N, C-alpha and C positions, 0 to 999 in steps of 0.2 A: 464455571468459567469456560469460555470458548477456546478450543485448541485450533490453531491455524496452521496450515501448511504454506510453504512459499507460493505455491500455485494459487491457493485460495486468496492470499494477500494480493497478488497481482490481479486476479480476477475482480476482487472487490474494488481495487483502485481503478481498474479499467471501467467498471460500471460508473463510478463517481466521475471519472473524466468524461465519459460519454454523455452524462446528464449535466455536465458543467457545474458539478458541485464544488463548493469552496475547497481548495486543496492546501491552503496555508497551514503551517504547523499548529497554530493555536486552535483553529477550527477543527482540524483533524483530531486533535486531542479531545476536544469538547464533544464532537459528534460521535466518535467511535474510538474511545481510548484503547480498547482491546486490539483493534486493527492497527492503530498507530504503534502500539508497543510491539506487536508481531512484526510489522514492517521494519522497525528499527532493529529487532532481534535478528531477522534474516538478512537484511540488506545494509545494516549499519546506520542509515539515516532515512528519514521519511522522504527526503528529496531524492535520494538514490533509488528508493523503491518506486517512486513516480517515474523516474527515468527508465527503469527496467520495464514498467508497465506500458510505457509509451513506445516500446518497440524492440526490446531485447528478448531474444528467444531464451527461455529459461534453460533449455538444454545446453546452451553455450556457457553457462555460468559454472 
C-alpha cells in the first residue's frame, strides 16, 4: 500500500491539473483510489484538496 504525505497528495493533484486530467470525484476514485483516499484523509474532501493544490501554501495550513 502507498503511504502519502500531504505534500505528495498536493503534488500529485497539481500534476493532474497541469495535464488537464479529469478531476471529478468519480473519476478520481477510479483512476487512483489511494490518492483520493489520502486527499480526503488529509484535507477532508477531494474538492478541498483540489482547492489547496490550486494555490494554497501548505505552510499556512
